[in-house]
TORFIGU-742632 format. One record per atom (N, C-alpha, C): residue number from 1; y, z, x; residue in one letter; atom name. Coordinates in Angstrom, 1 decimal, always signed. Each point is the difference from the previous one (the first is absolute). Layout:
N
NUM / Y / Z / X / A / CA
...
% end
This chain:
170
1 / -56.2 / +37.5 / +23.4 / M / N
1 / -0.6 / -0.5 / -1.2 / M / CA
1 / -0.7 / +1.2 / -0.7 / M / C
2 / -0.7 / +1.0 / +0.6 / P / N
2 / -0.6 / +1.1 / -0.7 / P / CA
2 / +1.0 / +0.8 / -0.7 / P / C
3 / +1.2 / +0.2 / +0.5 / I / N
3 / +1.0 / +0.8 / -0.6 / I / CA
3 / +0.5 / -0.6 / -1.3 / I / C
4 / +0.2 / -1.3 / +0.0 / L / N
4 / +0.4 / -0.7 / -1.2 / L / CA
4 / -1.1 / +0.1 / -1.0 / L / C
5 / -1.3 / -0.1 / +0.4 / F / N
5 / -1.1 / +0.1 / -0.9 / F / CA
5 / +0.0 / +1.4 / -0.7 / F / C
6 / +0.2 / +1.0 / +0.8 / L / N
6 / +0.0 / +1.4 / -0.5 / L / CA
6 / +1.1 / +0.2 / -1.0 / L / C
7 / +1.2 / -0.6 / +0.3 / I / N
7 / +1.1 / +0.2 / -0.9 / I / CA
7 / -0.3 / -0.7 / -1.3 / I / C
8 / -0.5 / -1.2 / +0.0 / L / N
8 / -0.4 / -0.8 / -1.2 / L / CA
8 / -1.1 / +0.8 / -0.8 / L / C
9 / -0.9 / +0.5 / +0.7 / L / N
9 / -1.1 / +0.8 / -0.6 / L / CA
9 / +0.6 / +1.2 / -0.7 / L / C
10 / +0.9 / +0.7 / +0.6 / F / N
10 / +0.6 / +1.1 / -0.5 / F / CA
10 / +0.7 / -0.3 / -1.3 / F / C
11 / +0.8 / -1.1 / +0.0 / M / N
11 / +0.8 / -0.4 / -1.2 / M / CA
11 / -0.9 / -0.5 / -1.1 / M / C
12 / -1.1 / -0.6 / +0.4 / V / N
12 / -1.0 / -0.5 / -1.1 / V / CA
12 / -0.7 / +1.1 / -0.7 / V / C
13 / -0.3 / +1.1 / +0.8 / I / N
13 / -0.7 / +1.1 / -0.6 / I / CA
13 / +0.9 / +1.1 / -0.6 / I / C
14 / +1.0 / +0.5 / +0.8 / V / N
14 / +0.8 / +1.1 / -0.4 / V / CA
14 / +1.0 / -0.3 / -1.1 / V / C
15 / +0.7 / -1.1 / +0.0 / V / N
15 / +1.0 / -0.3 / -1.0 / V / CA
15 / -0.6 / -0.2 / -1.4 / V / C
16 / -1.1 / -0.7 / -0.1 / P / N
16 / -0.6 / -0.1 / -1.4 / P / CA
16 / -0.5 / +1.3 / -0.5 / P / C
17 / -0.6 / +0.8 / +0.9 / V / N
17 / -0.5 / +1.3 / -0.4 / V / CA
17 / +1.1 / +0.9 / -0.5 / V / C
18 / +1.1 / +0.1 / +0.7 / S / N
18 / +1.1 / +0.8 / -0.4 / S / CA
18 / +0.6 / -0.5 / -1.3 / S / C
19 / +0.1 / -1.3 / -0.1 / A / N
19 / +0.5 / -0.6 / -1.3 / A / CA
19 / -0.9 / +0.4 / -1.1 / A / C
20 / -1.3 / -0.1 / +0.2 / F / N
20 / -0.9 / +0.3 / -1.1 / F / CA
20 / +0.1 / +1.5 / -0.4 / F / C
21 / +0.1 / +0.8 / +1.0 / S / N
21 / +0.2 / +1.5 / -0.3 / S / CA
21 / +1.2 / +0.3 / -0.8 / S / C
22 / +1.1 / -0.6 / +0.3 / A / N
22 / +1.2 / +0.2 / -0.8 / A / CA
22 / -0.1 / -0.6 / -1.4 / A / C
23 / -0.6 / -1.2 / -0.1 / Q / N
23 / -0.2 / -0.6 / -1.3 / Q / CA
23 / -1.0 / +0.9 / -0.8 / Q / C
24 / -1.0 / +0.5 / +0.6 / E / N
24 / -1.0 / +0.8 / -0.7 / E / CA
24 / +0.7 / +1.2 / -0.6 / E / C
25 / +0.9 / +0.6 / +0.7 / R / N
25 / +0.7 / +1.2 / -0.5 / R / CA
25 / +1.1 / -0.3 / -1.0 / R / C
26 / +0.2 / -1.3 / -0.2 / G / N
26 / +1.1 / -0.4 / -1.0 / G / CA
26 / +1.4 / +0.0 / +0.6 / G / C
27 / +0.0 / +0.0 / +1.4 / L / N
27 / +1.3 / +0.0 / +0.6 / L / CA
27 / +0.4 / -1.3 / +0.7 / L / C
28 / -0.6 / -1.0 / -0.4 / W / N
28 / +0.3 / -1.4 / +0.5 / W / CA
28 / +1.4 / -0.3 / -0.4 / W / C
29 / +0.9 / +0.0 / +0.9 / T / N
29 / +1.4 / -0.2 / -0.4 / T / CA
29 / +0.8 / -0.5 / +1.1 / T / C
30 / +0.9 / -1.0 / -0.2 / P / N
30 / +0.8 / -0.5 / +1.1 / P / CA
30 / +1.1 / +1.0 / +0.3 / P / C
31 / +0.4 / +0.8 / -0.9 / S / N
31 / +1.1 / +1.0 / +0.3 / S / CA
31 / -0.3 / +1.2 / -0.9 / S / C
32 / +0.1 / +1.2 / +0.6 / I / N
32 / -0.4 / +1.2 / -0.7 / I / CA
32 / +1.1 / +1.0 / +0.5 / I / C
33 / +0.2 / +1.0 / -0.9 / E / N
33 / +0.9 / +1.1 / +0.3 / E / CA
33 / +1.5 / -0.6 / +0.2 / E / C
34 / +0.3 / -0.9 / -0.9 / E / N
34 / +1.4 / -0.5 / +0.0 / E / CA
34 / +0.6 / +0.4 / -1.4 / E / C
35 / +1.3 / +0.1 / +0.0 / P / N
35 / +0.7 / +0.3 / -1.3 / P / CA
35 / -0.3 / -1.1 / -1.1 / P / C
36 / -0.2 / +0.5 / -1.2 / A / N
36 / -0.2 / -1.0 / -1.1 / A / CA
36 / +1.3 / -0.5 / -0.4 / A / C
37 / +0.3 / -1.3 / -0.1 / P / N
37 / +1.2 / -0.5 / -0.5 / P / CA
37 / +0.2 / +0.4 / -1.5 / P / C
38 / +1.2 / +0.5 / -0.3 / D / N
38 / +0.3 / +0.3 / -1.4 / D / CA
38 / +0.2 / -1.3 / -0.7 / D / C
39 / -0.2 / +0.1 / -1.3 / F / N
39 / +0.3 / -1.1 / -0.9 / F / CA
39 / +0.3 / +0.4 / -1.4 / F / C
40 / +0.6 / -0.9 / -0.8 / V / N
40 / +0.3 / +0.3 / -1.4 / V / CA
40 / -0.6 / -1.2 / -0.7 / V / C
41 / -0.9 / +0.2 / -0.9 / L / N
41 / -0.6 / -1.1 / -0.8 / L / CA
41 / +0.0 / +0.5 / -1.5 / L / C
42 / -0.2 / -1.0 / -0.9 / K / N
42 / -0.1 / +0.3 / -1.4 / K / CA
42 / -1.4 / +0.2 / -0.4 / K / C
43 / -0.3 / +0.9 / -0.9 / D / N
43 / -1.3 / +0.2 / -0.5 / D / CA
43 / -0.2 / -0.9 / -1.2 / D / C
44 / -1.1 / +0.1 / -0.7 / L / N
44 / -0.3 / -0.9 / -1.1 / L / CA
44 / +1.0 / +0.2 / -1.2 / L / C
45 / +0.6 / +1.2 / -0.1 / N / N
45 / +1.0 / +0.3 / -1.0 / N / CA
45 / +1.4 / -0.3 / +0.4 / N / C
46 / +0.2 / -0.6 / +1.2 / G / N
46 / +1.4 / -0.3 / +0.4 / G / CA
46 / +0.7 / +1.1 / +0.7 / G / C
47 / -0.6 / +1.2 / +0.2 / S / N
47 / +0.6 / +1.1 / +0.7 / S / CA
47 / -0.1 / -0.2 / +1.5 / S / C
48 / +1.0 / +0.4 / +0.7 / E / N
48 / +0.0 / -0.1 / +1.4 / E / CA
48 / -0.8 / +1.2 / +0.6 / E / C
49 / -0.8 / -0.4 / +1.0 / V / N
49 / -0.9 / +1.0 / +0.7 / V / CA
49 / +0.3 / -0.2 / +1.5 / V / C
50 / +0.2 / +1.1 / +0.7 / S / N
50 / +0.2 / +0.0 / +1.4 / S / CA
50 / -1.1 / +0.8 / +0.7 / S / C
51 / -0.4 / -0.4 / +1.2 / L / N
51 / -1.0 / +0.7 / +0.8 / L / CA
51 / +0.6 / +1.4 / +0.2 / L / C
52 / +1.3 / +0.1 / +0.2 / D / N
52 / +0.7 / +1.2 / +0.3 / D / CA
52 / -0.2 / +1.0 / -1.2 / D / C
53 / -0.3 / -0.5 / -1.2 / D / N
53 / -0.2 / +0.9 / -1.1 / D / CA
53 / -1.2 / +0.9 / +0.2 / D / C
54 / -0.9 / -0.4 / +0.9 / Y / N
54 / -1.3 / +0.7 / +0.2 / Y / CA
54 / +0.0 / +0.8 / +1.4 / Y / C
55 / +1.1 / +0.3 / +0.5 / K / N
55 / +0.1 / +0.8 / +1.2 / K / CA
55 / -0.9 / +1.3 / -0.1 / K / C
56 / -0.7 / +0.3 / +1.0 / G / N
56 / -0.8 / +1.2 / -0.1 / G / CA
56 / -1.4 / -0.2 / -0.6 / G / C
57 / -0.3 / -1.2 / -0.4 / K / N
57 / -1.3 / -0.4 / -0.6 / K / CA
57 / -0.6 / -1.0 / +0.9 / K / C
58 / -1.4 / -0.1 / -0.1 / V / N
58 / -0.7 / -1.1 / +0.6 / V / CA
58 / +0.0 / -1.2 / -0.9 / V / C
59 / +0.4 / -1.1 / +0.5 / V / N
59 / +0.1 / -1.2 / -0.8 / V / CA
59 / -0.9 / -1.1 / +0.5 / V / C
60 / -0.8 / -0.5 / -0.9 / L / N
60 / -0.8 / -1.2 / +0.3 / L / CA
60 / +0.6 / -1.2 / -0.6 / L / C
61 / +0.4 / -0.9 / +0.8 / L / N
61 / +0.6 / -1.3 / -0.4 / L / CA
61 / -1.1 / -1.0 / -0.1 / L / C
62 / -0.2 / -0.6 / -1.1 / A / N
62 / -1.1 / -1.0 / -0.2 / A / CA
62 / +0.7 / -1.3 / -0.4 / A / C
63 / +0.1 / -0.9 / +1.0 / F / N
63 / +0.6 / -1.3 / -0.2 / F / CA
63 / -1.0 / -0.9 / -0.6 / F / C
64 / +0.3 / -0.7 / -1.1 / S / N
64 / -1.0 / -0.9 / -0.6 / S / CA
64 / +0.7 / -1.1 / -0.8 / S / C
65 / -0.8 / -0.8 / -0.6 / T / N
65 / +0.4 / -1.1 / -0.9 / T / CA
65 / -1.0 / +0.0 / -1.2 / T / C
66 / +0.3 / -0.7 / -1.1 / T / N
66 / -0.9 / -0.1 / -1.1 / T / CA
66 / -1.1 / -1.0 / +0.3 / T / C
67 / +0.3 / -1.0 / +0.8 / W / N
67 / -0.9 / -1.1 / +0.2 / W / CA
67 / -1.0 / +0.2 / +1.1 / W / C
68 / +0.1 / +1.1 / +0.8 / C / N
68 / -0.9 / +0.3 / +1.1 / C / CA
68 / -1.3 / +0.6 / -0.5 / C / C
69 / -1.1 / -0.6 / +0.3 / P / N
69 / -1.3 / +0.5 / -0.5 / P / CA
69 / -0.3 / +1.4 / +0.6 / P / C
70 / +0.3 / +0.3 / +1.2 / H / N
70 / -0.2 / +1.3 / +0.6 / H / CA
70 / +0.9 / +1.0 / -0.6 / H / C
71 / +1.2 / -0.4 / -0.4 / C / N
71 / +1.0 / +1.0 / -0.6 / C / CA
71 / -0.6 / +0.4 / -1.3 / C / C
72 / -0.7 / -0.8 / -0.7 / R / N
72 / -0.5 / +0.3 / -1.3 / R / CA
72 / -1.1 / +1.2 / +0.0 / R / C
73 / -0.5 / +0.2 / +1.2 / K / N
73 / -1.0 / +1.0 / +0.2 / K / CA
73 / +0.6 / +1.4 / +0.3 / K / C
74 / +1.3 / +0.0 / +0.3 / M / N
74 / +0.7 / +1.2 / +0.5 / M / CA
74 / +0.3 / +1.0 / -1.1 / M / C
75 / +0.4 / -0.4 / -1.2 / P / N
75 / +0.5 / +1.0 / -1.0 / P / CA
75 / -1.0 / +1.1 / -0.3 / P / C
76 / -1.3 / -0.3 / -0.2 / P / N
76 / -0.9 / +1.2 / -0.3 / P / CA
76 / -0.1 / +1.0 / +1.2 / P / C
77 / +0.0 / -0.5 / +1.2 / Y / N
77 / +0.0 / +0.8 / +1.2 / Y / CA
77 / +1.3 / +0.8 / +0.1 / Y / C
78 / +1.1 / -0.6 / -0.2 / L / N
78 / +1.3 / +0.7 / +0.1 / L / CA
78 / +0.2 / +1.0 / -1.2 / L / C
79 / -0.5 / -0.4 / -1.2 / N / N
79 / +0.0 / +1.0 / -1.1 / N / CA
79 / -0.8 / +1.2 / +0.4 / N / C
80 / -1.1 / -0.2 / +0.7 / E / N
80 / -0.9 / +1.1 / +0.4 / E / CA
80 / +0.7 / +0.9 / +1.0 / E / C
81 / +0.7 / -0.7 / +1.0 / L / N
81 / +0.8 / +0.8 / +1.0 / L / CA
81 / +1.1 / +0.8 / -0.7 / L / C
82 / +0.7 / -0.6 / -0.9 / R / N
82 / +1.0 / +0.7 / -0.7 / R / CA
82 / -0.6 / +1.2 / -0.7 / R / C
83 / -1.1 / -0.2 / -0.7 / S / N
83 / -0.6 / +1.1 / -0.7 / S / CA
83 / -0.4 / +1.2 / +1.0 / S / C
84 / -0.5 / -0.4 / +1.1 / S / N
84 / -0.5 / +1.0 / +1.0 / S / CA
84 / +1.1 / +0.7 / +0.8 / S / C
85 / +1.1 / -0.7 / +0.3 / Y / N
85 / +1.0 / +0.5 / +0.9 / Y / CA
85 / +1.4 / +0.1 / -0.6 / Y / C
86 / +0.2 / -0.6 / -1.2 / G / N
86 / +1.3 / +0.0 / -0.7 / G / CA
86 / +0.6 / +1.4 / -0.1 / G / C
87 / -0.8 / +1.0 / -0.5 / D / N
87 / +0.5 / +1.3 / -0.1 / D / CA
87 / +0.2 / +0.8 / +1.3 / D / C
88 / -0.5 / -0.6 / +1.1 / K / N
88 / +0.3 / +0.6 / +1.3 / K / CA
88 / +1.2 / -0.6 / +0.7 / K / C
89 / +0.6 / -1.1 / -0.7 / G / N
89 / +1.2 / -0.5 / +0.6 / G / CA
89 / -0.1 / -1.5 / +0.4 / G / C
90 / -1.1 / -0.6 / -0.3 / L / N
90 / -0.1 / -1.5 / +0.3 / L / CA
90 / +0.7 / -0.8 / -1.0 / L / C
91 / +0.8 / -0.9 / +0.4 / V / N
91 / +0.7 / -1.0 / -0.9 / V / CA
91 / -0.5 / -1.3 / +0.4 / V / C
92 / -0.4 / -0.8 / -1.0 / I / N
92 / -0.4 / -1.4 / +0.2 / I / CA
92 / +1.0 / -0.9 / -0.6 / I / C
93 / +0.5 / -0.9 / +0.9 / L / N
93 / +1.0 / -1.0 / -0.5 / L / CA
93 / -0.6 / -1.4 / +0.3 / L / C
94 / -0.3 / -0.7 / -1.1 / N / N
94 / -0.5 / -1.4 / +0.1 / N / CA
94 / +1.2 / -0.9 / +0.1 / N / C
95 / +0.1 / -0.7 / +1.0 / I / N
95 / +1.2 / -0.9 / +0.2 / I / CA
95 / -0.5 / -1.5 / -0.2 / I / C
96 / +0.3 / -0.6 / -1.1 / D / N
96 / -0.4 / -1.3 / -0.3 / D / CA
96 / +1.0 / -1.0 / +0.7 / D / C
97 / -0.5 / -1.0 / +0.7 / I / N
97 / +0.9 / -0.8 / +0.8 / I / CA
97 / +0.3 / -1.3 / -0.7 / I / C
98 / +1.2 / -0.3 / -0.3 / Q / N
98 / +0.6 / -1.3 / -0.5 / Q / CA
98 / -0.7 / -0.5 / -1.2 / Q / C
99 / -0.1 / +0.8 / -1.1 / E / N
99 / -0.6 / -0.5 / -1.2 / E / CA
99 / +0.9 / +0.6 / -1.2 / E / C
100 / +0.0 / -0.8 / -1.1 / P / N
100 / +0.9 / +0.4 / -1.1 / P / CA
100 / -0.5 / +1.3 / -0.7 / P / C
101 / +0.9 / +0.8 / -0.4 / Q / N
101 / -0.3 / +1.3 / -0.7 / Q / CA
101 / -0.9 / -0.1 / -1.1 / Q / C
102 / +0.1 / -1.0 / -0.9 / K / N
102 / -0.8 / -0.2 / -1.1 / K / CA
102 / -1.5 / -0.2 / +0.4 / K / C
103 / -0.2 / -0.8 / +1.0 / K / N
103 / -1.4 / -0.2 / +0.5 / K / CA
103 / -0.6 / +1.3 / +0.6 / K / C
104 / +0.8 / +0.7 / +0.7 / V / N
104 / -0.5 / +1.2 / +0.7 / V / CA
104 / -0.2 / +1.1 / -1.0 / V / C
105 / +0.8 / +0.1 / -1.0 / R / N
105 / -0.2 / +1.0 / -1.1 / R / CA
105 / -1.3 / -0.3 / -0.7 / R / C
106 / -0.2 / -1.2 / -0.4 / S / N
106 / -1.3 / -0.4 / -0.7 / S / CA
106 / -1.2 / +0.4 / +0.9 / S / C
107 / +0.1 / -0.4 / +1.3 / Y / N
107 / -1.1 / +0.3 / +0.9 / Y / CA
107 / -0.2 / +1.5 / +0.1 / Y / C
108 / +1.0 / +0.8 / +0.1 / A / N
108 / -0.1 / +1.5 / +0.2 / A / CA
108 / -0.6 / +0.6 / -1.3 / A / C
109 / +0.3 / -0.5 / -1.2 / E / N
109 / -0.6 / +0.5 / -1.2 / E / CA
109 / -1.5 / -0.4 / -0.1 / E / C
110 / -0.3 / -1.2 / +0.4 / K / N
110 / -1.4 / -0.4 / +0.0 / K / CA
110 / -0.9 / +0.8 / +1.0 / K / C
111 / +0.6 / +0.3 / +1.1 / Q / N
111 / -0.7 / +0.7 / +1.0 / Q / CA
111 / +0.0 / +1.5 / -0.1 / Q / C
112 / +0.8 / +0.5 / -1.1 / N / N
112 / +0.1 / +1.4 / -0.2 / N / CA
112 / +0.5 / +0.8 / +1.2 / N / C
113 / +1.1 / -0.6 / +0.6 / I / N
113 / +0.6 / +0.6 / +1.2 / I / CA
113 / +0.7 / +1.3 / -0.4 / I / C
114 / -0.3 / +1.1 / +0.6 / Q / N
114 / +0.5 / +1.3 / -0.3 / Q / CA
114 / +0.9 / +0.6 / +1.0 / Q / C
115 / +0.7 / -0.9 / +0.8 / Y / N
115 / +0.9 / +0.4 / +1.0 / Y / CA
115 / +1.2 / -1.0 / -0.1 / Y / C
116 / +1.1 / +0.3 / +0.7 / T / N
116 / +1.2 / -0.8 / -0.1 / T / CA
116 / -0.1 / -1.3 / +0.6 / T / C
117 / +0.4 / -1.0 / -0.7 / V / N
117 / +0.0 / -1.4 / +0.4 / V / CA
117 / +1.5 / -0.5 / +0.2 / V / C
118 / +0.3 / -0.5 / +1.2 / L / N
118 / +1.3 / -0.4 / +0.4 / L / CA
118 / +0.0 / -1.5 / +0.2 / L / C
119 / +1.2 / -0.6 / -0.2 / L / N
119 / +0.1 / -1.5 / +0.2 / L / CA
119 / +0.8 / -0.3 / +1.2 / L / C
120 / -0.6 / -0.6 / +1.0 / D / N
120 / +0.7 / -0.5 / +1.2 / D / CA
120 / +0.3 / -1.5 / -0.2 / D / C
121 / +1.0 / -0.2 / -0.8 / E / N
121 / +0.2 / -1.4 / -0.5 / E / CA
121 / +0.3 / -1.0 / +1.1 / E / C
122 / +0.7 / +0.4 / +1.0 / D / N
122 / +0.3 / -1.0 / +1.1 / D / CA
122 / -0.9 / +0.2 / +1.2 / D / C
123 / -0.9 / +1.0 / +0.0 / G / N
123 / -0.9 / +0.2 / +1.1 / G / CA
123 / +0.6 / +0.7 / +1.2 / G / C
124 / +1.3 / +0.5 / -0.2 / A / N
124 / +0.7 / +0.7 / +1.1 / A / CA
124 / -0.7 / +1.3 / +0.5 / A / C
125 / -0.6 / +0.7 / -0.9 / V / N
125 / -0.6 / +1.3 / +0.3 / V / CA
125 / -1.3 / -0.3 / +0.8 / V / C
126 / -0.8 / -1.0 / -0.5 / A / N
126 / -1.2 / -0.4 / +0.7 / A / CA
126 / +0.3 / -0.5 / +1.4 / A / C
127 / +1.1 / -0.7 / +0.2 / T / N
127 / +0.4 / -0.4 / +1.3 / T / CA
127 / +0.4 / +1.2 / +0.9 / T / C
128 / +0.7 / +1.0 / -0.6 / A / N
128 / +0.5 / +1.2 / +0.8 / A / CA
128 / -1.3 / +0.8 / +0.4 / A / C
129 / -1.0 / -0.1 / -0.7 / Y / N
129 / -1.2 / +0.8 / +0.3 / Y / CA
129 / -1.1 / -0.9 / +0.8 / Y / C
130 / +0.5 / -1.2 / +0.3 / Q / N
130 / -0.9 / -0.9 / +0.8 / Q / CA
130 / -1.3 / -0.3 / -0.7 / Q / C
131 / +0.0 / -0.2 / -1.3 / V / N
131 / -1.2 / -0.3 / -0.7 / V / CA
131 / -0.3 / -1.5 / +0.2 / V / C
132 / -1.2 / -0.2 / +0.5 / R / N
132 / -0.4 / -1.4 / +0.4 / R / CA
132 / -1.0 / -0.6 / -1.0 / R / C
133 / -0.5 / +0.9 / -0.9 / G / N
133 / -1.0 / -0.5 / -1.0 / G / CA
133 / -0.2 / +1.1 / -1.1 / G / C
134 / -0.6 / -0.4 / -1.1 / V / N
134 / -0.3 / +1.0 / -1.0 / V / CA
134 / -1.5 / +0.0 / -0.3 / V / C
135 / -0.5 / +1.2 / -0.4 / P / N
135 / +0.7 / +1.2 / -0.2 / P / CA
135 / +0.3 / +0.6 / +1.4 / P / C
136 / +1.1 / +0.8 / +0.1 / S / N
136 / +0.4 / +0.7 / +1.2 / S / CA
136 / +0.4 / +1.4 / -0.4 / S / C
137 / -0.7 / +1.0 / +0.7 / L / N
137 / +0.2 / +1.4 / -0.3 / L / CA
137 / +0.8 / +0.6 / +1.2 / L / C
138 / +1.0 / +0.8 / -0.3 / I / N
138 / +0.8 / +0.6 / +1.0 / I / CA
138 / +0.2 / +1.5 / -0.4 / I / C
139 / -0.4 / +0.9 / +0.8 / L / N
139 / +0.1 / +1.4 / -0.3 / L / CA
139 / +1.2 / +0.7 / +0.7 / L / C
140 / +0.8 / +0.6 / -0.8 / V / N
140 / +1.2 / +0.7 / +0.6 / V / CA
140 / -0.1 / +1.5 / -0.2 / V / C
141 / +0.1 / +0.8 / +1.0 / D / N
141 / -0.2 / +1.4 / -0.1 / D / CA
141 / +1.3 / +0.7 / -0.6 / D / C
142 / -0.1 / +1.3 / -0.1 / K / N
142 / +1.1 / +0.8 / -0.6 / K / CA
142 / +1.3 / -0.1 / +0.7 / K / C
143 / -0.1 / -0.3 / +1.3 / K / N
143 / +1.2 / -0.1 / +0.8 / K / CA
143 / +0.7 / -1.4 / -0.1 / K / C
144 / -0.7 / -1.0 / -0.7 / G / N
144 / +0.6 / -1.3 / -0.1 / G / CA
144 / -0.4 / -0.9 / +1.1 / G / C
145 / -1.2 / +0.3 / +0.6 / T / N
145 / -0.5 / -0.7 / +1.2 / T / CA
145 / -1.2 / -0.8 / -0.4 / T / C
146 / -0.1 / -1.3 / +0.4 / I / N
146 / -1.1 / -0.8 / -0.3 / I / CA
146 / -1.2 / +0.5 / +0.9 / I / C
147 / -1.1 / +0.5 / -0.6 / V / N
147 / -1.1 / +0.5 / +0.8 / V / CA
147 / -1.1 / -1.0 / +0.1 / V / C
148 / +0.0 / -1.0 / -0.9 / C / N
148 / -1.1 / -0.9 / +0.0 / C / CA
148 / +0.4 / -1.3 / -0.7 / C / C
149 / -0.4 / -1.1 / +0.6 / R / N
149 / +0.1 / -1.3 / -0.7 / R / CA
149 / -1.4 / -0.6 / -0.1 / R / C
150 / -0.3 / -0.7 / -1.1 / Q / N
150 / -1.3 / -0.5 / -0.2 / Q / CA
150 / -1.1 / +1.0 / +0.1 / Q / C
151 / +0.3 / +1.2 / -0.6 / C / N
151 / -0.9 / +1.1 / +0.1 / C / CA
151 / -1.4 / -0.3 / -0.6 / C / C
152 / -1.0 / +0.2 / +0.8 / R / N
152 / -1.4 / -0.3 / -0.5 / R / CA
152 / -0.7 / +1.3 / -0.4 / R / C
153 / +0.4 / +1.1 / +0.5 / S / N
153 / -0.6 / +1.3 / -0.3 / S / CA
153 / +1.0 / +0.9 / -0.7 / S / C
154 / +0.6 / -0.4 / -1.1 / L / N
154 / +1.0 / +0.8 / -0.6 / L / CA
154 / -0.4 / +1.4 / -0.3 / L / C
155 / -1.2 / +0.2 / -0.5 / D / N
155 / -0.5 / +1.3 / -0.4 / D / CA
155 / +0.1 / +0.9 / +1.2 / D / C
156 / -0.4 / -0.4 / +1.2 / V / N
156 / +0.1 / +0.8 / +1.2 / V / CA
156 / +1.4 / +0.4 / +0.3 / V / C
157 / +0.9 / -0.9 / +0.0 / L / N
157 / +1.4 / +0.2 / +0.2 / L / CA
157 / +0.6 / +1.0 / -1.0 / L / C
158 / -0.3 / -0.2 / -1.3 / L / N
158 / +0.5 / +0.8 / -1.0 / L / CA
158 / -0.5 / +1.4 / +0.1 / L / C
159 / -1.3 / +0.2 / +0.4 / E / N
159 / -0.5 / +1.3 / +0.2 / E / CA
159 / +0.8 / +0.7 / +1.2 / E / C
160 / +0.4 / -0.7 / +1.0 / E / N
160 / +0.8 / +0.5 / +1.1 / E / CA
160 / +1.4 / +0.4 / -0.5 / E / C
161 / +0.6 / -0.8 / -0.9 / L / N
161 / +1.3 / +0.2 / -0.5 / L / CA
161 / +0.1 / +1.1 / -1.1 / L / C
162 / -1.2 / +0.2 / -0.7 / F / N
162 / -0.1 / +1.0 / -1.0 / F / CA
162 / -1.1 / +1.0 / +0.3 / F / C
163 / +0.1 / +0.8 / +1.0 / P / N
163 / -1.1 / +0.9 / +0.4 / P / CA
163 / -0.4 / +1.0 / -1.1 / P / C
164 / -1.3 / +0.2 / -0.2 / V / N
164 / -0.5 / +0.8 / -1.0 / V / CA
164 / +0.3 / +1.5 / +0.3 / V / C
165 / -0.1 / +0.4 / +1.2 / N / N
165 / +0.1 / +1.4 / +0.4 / N / CA
165 / +1.4 / +0.5 / +0.1 / N / C
166 / +1.0 / -0.8 / -0.4 / G / N
166 / +1.4 / +0.5 / +0.0 / G / CA
166 / +0.6 / +0.0 / +1.4 / G / C
167 / -0.6 / -0.6 / +0.9 / A / N
167 / +0.5 / -0.1 / +1.4 / A / CA
167 / +1.3 / -0.9 / -0.1 / A / C
168 / +0.7 / +0.0 / +1.1 / E / N
168 / +1.3 / -0.8 / +0.1 / E / CA
168 / -0.4 / -1.4 / -0.2 / E / C
169 / +0.8 / -0.7 / -0.8 / D / N
169 / -0.3 / -1.5 / -0.2 / D / CA
169 / +1.3 / -0.7 / +0.4 / D / C
170 / -0.2 / -1.4 / +0.1 / R / N
170 / +1.1 / -0.8 / +0.4 / R / CA
170 / +1.0 / -0.2 / -1.0 / R / C
% end
């Protein structure tokens, strides 16, 4: 009985602490360091955009909808990230899930979105990326590898991906 108690105590204390630590660093993710699935989606002008178009760049995929209250808070933050890191190679792709182009275009204009908005009309890309809810942020490094899902500390990760001192980056 004491061994079972110790095992349970270990699980009750250590597992939540390690989960909190990962979550605190923004690395809470069911799968990390896996290849990002390529996709081809249309932007608001009807042009086709592929993830492959951005090889060699860090890409932030922001899955969202126009009706989601939390998604409505994202554009100012993402505009700021684009302003801070865009000239260093960060690309932000907002992927709107299963909504009509006209509605998404109107929303993007009202929100003053300054990054590319793509239309995932059938939700296939969201499914490929295992998006379970919105907003959902997925960071893809220069090698095309998913380095973070549901990133909570994007600034920390972006500083690692875009080092100031010119050191080797991902």
